[in-house]
GULOZA-949416 format. One line per field, with one value per residue (C-alpha): residue number from 0; chain; x negated, y negated, z. Coordinates in Angstrom, 2 decimals, padded with zeros to 5 digits. Layout:
N
i <- [NUM	...]
ch <- [A	...]
c1 <- [X	...]
c2 <- [Y	...]
c3 <- [Z	...]
This chain:
233
i <- [0	1	2	3	4	5	6	7	8	9	10	11	12	13	14	15	16	17	18	19	20	21	22	23	24	25	26	27	28	29	30	31	32	33	34	35	36	37	38	39	40	41	42	43	44	45	46	47	48	49	50	51	52	53	54	55	56	57	58	59	60	61	62	63	64	65	66	67	68	69	70	71	72	73	74	75	76	77	78	79	80	81	82	83	84	85	86	87	88	89	90	91	92	93	94	95	96	97	98	99	100	101	102	103	104	105	106	107	108	109	110	111	112	113	114	115	116	117	118	119	120	121	122	123	124	125	126	127	128	129	130	131	132	133	134	135	136	137	138	139	140	141	142	143	144	145	146	147	148	149	150	151	152	153	154	155	156	157	158	159	160	161	162	163	164	165	166	167	168	169	170	171	172	173	174	175	176	177	178	179	180	181	182	183	184	185	186	187	188	189	190	191	192	193	194	195	196	197	198	199	200	201	202	203	204	205	206	207	208	209	210	211	212	213	214	215	216	217	218	219	220	221	222	223	224	225	226	227	228	229	230	231	232]
ch <- [A	A	A	A	A	A	A	A	A	A	A	A	A	A	A	A	A	A	A	A	A	A	A	A	A	A	A	A	A	A	A	A	A	A	A	A	A	A	A	A	A	A	A	A	A	A	A	A	A	A	A	A	A	A	A	A	A	A	A	A	A	A	A	A	A	A	A	A	A	A	A	A	A	A	A	A	A	A	A	A	A	A	A	A	A	A	A	A	A	A	A	A	A	A	A	A	A	A	A	A	A	A	A	A	A	A	A	A	A	A	A	A	A	A	A	A	A	A	A	A	A	A	A	A	A	A	A	A	A	A	A	A	A	A	A	A	A	A	A	A	A	A	A	A	A	A	A	A	A	A	A	A	A	A	A	A	A	A	A	A	A	A	A	A	A	A	A	A	A	A	A	A	A	A	A	A	A	A	A	A	A	A	A	A	A	A	A	A	A	A	A	A	A	A	A	A	A	A	A	A	A	A	A	A	A	A	A	A	A	A	A	A	A	A	A	A	A	A	A	A	A	A	A	A	A	A	A	A	A	A	A	A	A]
c1 <- [-060.59	-059.53	-057.64	-059.85	-057.58	-059.35	-058.39	-054.75	-052.22	-051.61	-053.44	-051.00	-047.82	-048.87	-049.48	-045.95	-044.14	-045.53	-044.43	-044.06	-039.89	-038.32	-037.45	-034.07	-033.98	-036.80	-036.03	-038.53	-038.74	-040.06	-039.17	-042.60	-042.71	-046.80	-049.97	-051.97	-055.03	-054.60	-054.87	-056.18	-058.32	-060.36	-059.58	-062.48	-064.75	-063.16	-064.06	-060.22	-059.93	-056.62	-053.81	-050.09	-047.28	-043.28	-040.26	-036.39	-034.76	-031.65	-033.23	-032.82	-029.37	-029.94	-032.03	-035.07	-038.01	-041.15	-043.24	-044.80	-045.11	-047.01	-047.71	-047.86	-050.67	-050.55	-051.75	-050.16	-052.52	-055.32	-055.92	-056.97	-058.16	-061.44	-062.95	-061.58	-063.23	-065.03	-063.74	-061.58	-057.90	-055.71	-052.30	-049.10	-045.83	-043.21	-040.36	-040.18	-036.38	-038.05	-038.57	-041.34	-044.66	-045.98	-049.69	-050.61	-050.87	-050.40	-046.99	-046.23	-046.87	-043.61	-043.77	-042.45	-045.33	-046.80	-050.23	-049.27	-052.90	-056.61	-057.37	-060.50	-060.66	-062.97	-063.37	-061.63	-058.17	-054.72	-051.90	-050.03	-051.74	-049.85	-050.30	-048.50	-049.11	-047.23	-043.54	-042.20	-038.65	-037.26	-033.77	-033.50	-030.72	-033.61	-035.62	-037.40	-040.73	-043.66	-046.73	-049.83	-053.72	-056.82	-059.84	-063.44	-066.47	-066.58	-069.77	-069.19	-066.87	-066.83	-064.88	-062.16	-060.65	-060.01	-057.22	-054.12	-051.04	-047.44	-046.09	-042.98	-043.76	-039.55	-037.58	-037.29	-037.54	-041.24	-044.28	-048.17	-050.58	-054.04	-057.36	-058.43	-057.26	-056.88	-055.17	-054.03	-052.36	-048.93	-048.20	-045.90	-046.71	-047.08	-047.32	-044.27	-043.89	-041.62	-041.30	-039.86	-037.79	-035.82	-033.22	-034.20	-037.29	-038.05	-037.71	-041.45	-043.09	-045.51	-048.45	-047.26	-046.40	-050.22	-050.67	-048.34	-050.62	-053.24	-051.22	-049.78	-053.53	-053.83	-051.04	-051.72	-055.41	-054.01	-051.82	-053.94	-056.27	-053.44	-052.55	-056.28	-055.83	-052.80	-055.42	-058.24	-057.22]
c2 <- [-097.43	-099.63	-096.53	-093.48	-090.34	-087.80	-084.04	-084.31	-087.37	-087.59	-084.19	-082.06	-083.68	-082.54	-079.22	-079.05	-080.54	-079.86	-083.79	-087.01	-087.29	-090.23	-092.82	-092.94	-095.85	-098.17	-099.65	-102.51	-102.57	-106.69	-109.95	-111.52	-114.76	-114.44	-112.76	-109.77	-108.00	-104.34	-102.04	-101.42	-104.65	-105.72	-103.07	-100.66	-103.63	-105.06	-100.64	-099.99	-095.87	-095.48	-097.33	-096.50	-098.61	-097.91	-098.76	-098.92	-095.96	-098.36	-099.98	-096.57	-095.50	-091.48	-088.56	-088.94	-088.14	-091.12	-090.11	-093.50	-096.57	-099.79	-103.78	-106.91	-109.36	-112.56	-115.49	-118.20	-121.16	-119.73	-116.09	-113.35	-111.49	-110.23	-106.79	-104.53	-102.68	-099.10	-096.85	-093.51	-093.93	-090.34	-091.35	-089.19	-089.71	-088.25	-089.57	-091.22	-091.51	-094.70	-098.19	-099.97	-097.75	-096.57	-097.61	-093.74	-092.83	-089.60	-089.85	-091.58	-088.47	-086.93	-082.75	-082.96	-085.03	-084.12	-085.75	-087.72	-088.37	-089.04	-091.72	-094.03	-097.34	-100.25	-103.16	-105.35	-105.72	-105.96	-107.71	-104.56	-102.34	-098.53	-094.99	-092.00	-088.53	-085.67	-086.06	-087.01	-085.76	-088.44	-088.00	-091.63	-090.04	-087.78	-091.49	-093.99	-093.71	-093.88	-094.12	-093.30	-094.04	-092.48	-094.66	-093.77	-093.78	-097.43	-098.10	-101.63	-104.58	-106.57	-109.46	-108.48	-111.70	-112.68	-109.60	-110.34	-108.50	-110.02	-109.05	-109.85	-111.64	-112.39	-109.62	-106.40	-103.92	-103.15	-103.38	-102.35	-100.88	-100.30	-099.19	-095.48	-091.76	-092.39	-096.21	-098.48	-102.05	-102.52	-105.90	-107.58	-109.16	-106.06	-105.35	-105.82	-102.51	-100.82	-097.12	-095.79	-092.36	-089.29	-087.63	-084.46	-083.35	-081.02	-076.84	-075.91	-074.25	-071.45	-073.16	-075.63	-072.65	-071.45	-074.84	-074.16	-071.72	-074.13	-076.78	-074.49	-074.20	-078.00	-078.36	-075.15	-076.14	-080.17	-078.93	-077.98	-080.88	-082.50	-080.15	-080.90	-084.20	-083.74	-081.63	-084.14	-087.68]
c3 <- [117.91	121.49	122.49	122.30	123.59	125.83	126.02	126.35	125.60	121.63	121.50	123.45	122.19	118.84	119.88	122.58	120.02	115.99	115.27	117.30	118.52	116.89	119.82	120.92	122.76	124.55	128.13	129.67	133.31	135.14	133.92	131.97	134.40	135.14	133.82	135.79	134.30	136.67	136.19	132.56	132.31	135.47	137.84	137.04	137.34	140.59	142.42	142.08	141.62	142.12	141.03	141.25	139.70	140.79	138.39	139.36	138.64	138.03	134.88	133.26	131.73	132.31	131.76	129.39	128.15	128.37	124.99	125.15	127.28	126.40	128.30	125.80	126.29	128.94	126.36	128.60	128.89	126.48	128.05	126.00	124.27	125.29	125.75	127.91	131.07	129.16	131.35	131.76	132.87	133.59	133.55	135.17	136.31	139.11	140.78	144.22	146.37	148.40	146.82	147.18	147.10	150.77	151.67	151.00	147.34	148.18	149.88	145.86	144.19	143.76	143.43	140.14	139.32	135.38	133.40	130.66	128.96	130.08	127.96	127.27	126.82	125.69	122.83	122.65	123.40	121.31	121.83	122.36	125.04	124.29	125.35	124.14	125.40	126.30	127.09	131.29	132.01	133.82	135.52	137.49	139.67	141.06	142.15	140.70	138.33	140.02	137.43	139.00	137.40	138.26	137.07	136.59	134.19	134.21	131.50	130.69	132.35	129.20	129.86	132.32	132.94	129.68	129.09	131.74	130.47	130.98	135.11	136.97	140.37	141.35	140.24	142.09	139.43	139.79	142.31	142.33	144.96	143.83	145.98	146.20	147.12	150.37	150.85	148.74	149.09	148.16	146.15	143.81	140.32	138.60	134.73	132.84	131.01	128.09	127.34	124.84	125.63	123.61	124.74	123.85	122.10	118.79	118.73	119.19	116.00	116.06	115.97	118.75	120.57	120.70	122.51	125.49	127.04	127.40	128.08	130.95	132.33	132.29	134.47	137.00	137.54	138.11	140.31	142.27	142.52	143.32	146.09	147.37	147.47	149.93	152.24	151.79	151.11]
């Protein structure tokens, strides 16, 4: 299995809502004119432990829940697929009124930050690398969308430079920043990303309600972790 979900991610989506919400819309941010291997192919083997990407709020038509996002393999000039970095990726979303990203990662994390999921990657890169997780409620009226990825646990670098994903070098819809929790380097050439959106979520059933308490505990602990990062960047 190419993407193995750890702890939350797909499991928490099931616990909250019982069954997957049907996608109402898909939004692709960025224009594919190049390729890049960050963050899911070669960032871990390059020593990167934190990656952030910002997506212009104007790319989204209104409020919705992000339930899934994916990136598509860049195959021009004979690239890919190859073996992915074997590592763990903790992904979360928040909103930010400014654009582009700042060089201090903590300043790019909004107060509405929520963890989307934790994933273990490895094996042969798929043509479409997708991530399904705990729905994130996004209101573009409050700011741009920021994805924060914490990278850890590299066990095998695979064939990192064989796996380039479609990226955008010329439009002003998305940008990225990478480094560690203390500082990052803002750059362009950010991966083109497609988001699956739903306008509303199914009503929880009794079984999913069992997971609400556990999810609240995870959320509370993670907010404390973010606060600790703010105090000790």
